[in-house]
C-alpha positions in Angstrom: 60.3 19.0 121.2 57.0 19.9 122.9 56.4 19.3 126.6 53.1 17.7 127.5 51.4 18.7 130.8 49.7 15.7 132.4 47.8 17.6 135.1 44.4 16.2 134.0 45.5 12.6 134.2 47.1 13.0 137.6 44.2 15.1 139.0 41.6 12.5 137.8 43.7 9.6 139.2 43.5 11.4 142.6 39.7 11.8 142.2 39.7 15.6 142.2 37.6 17.9 140.1 39.2 21.0 138.5 37.3 23.1 141.1 38.6 21.1 144.0 42.2 21.3 142.8 41.9 25.1 142.2 40.6 25.6 145.7 43.5 23.5 147.2 46.1 25.4 145.1 44.4 28.7 145.9 44.3 29.4 142.2 41.5 30.4 139.8 39.7 27.7 138.0 40.7 29.4 134.7 44.4 29.1 135.5 44.0 25.4 136.3 42.2 24.9 133.1 44.8 26.8 131.1 47.5 24.5 132.5 45.4 21.3 131.9 44.6 22.3 128.3 48.1 23.3 127.4 47.2 26.9 127.0 49.5 28.3 129.7 52.5 30.1 128.1 54.5 29.4 131.2 54.1 27.8 134.6 56.1 29.4 137.5 58.3 27.0 139.4 56.4 27.9 142.6 53.1 26.8 140.9 54.7 23.5 139.8 55.9 22.9 143.3 52.5 23.6 144.7 50.8 21.3 142.2 53.2 18.5 142.9 52.9 18.8 146.7 49.1 18.9 146.4 48.8 15.9 144.1 51.8 14.0 145.7 53.6 13.7 142.4 57.0 14.6 140.9 57.6 17.3 138.3 58.6 14.5 135.9 55.2 12.9 136.3 53.5 16.3 135.5 55.7 17.5 132.6 56.7 15.0 129.9 58.9 15.6 126.9 57.2 14.4 123.8 59.6 13.1 121.2 58.6 13.8 117.6 59.2 11.0 115.1 
């Protein structure tokens, strides 16, 4: 079962651009985009923690298991 990353939805709900989020996370814009577009092969736990603290969300809000029918 694939895992969907809902970074874009959460970021947009908070009214942040990708650039603003990247600056707050002290990450490159390219890395934020990779995570948003599902192109990241892995996301370190430290990065997940930083994203969740910055966006005031839980890891379960950010990562969702997609059930295949």
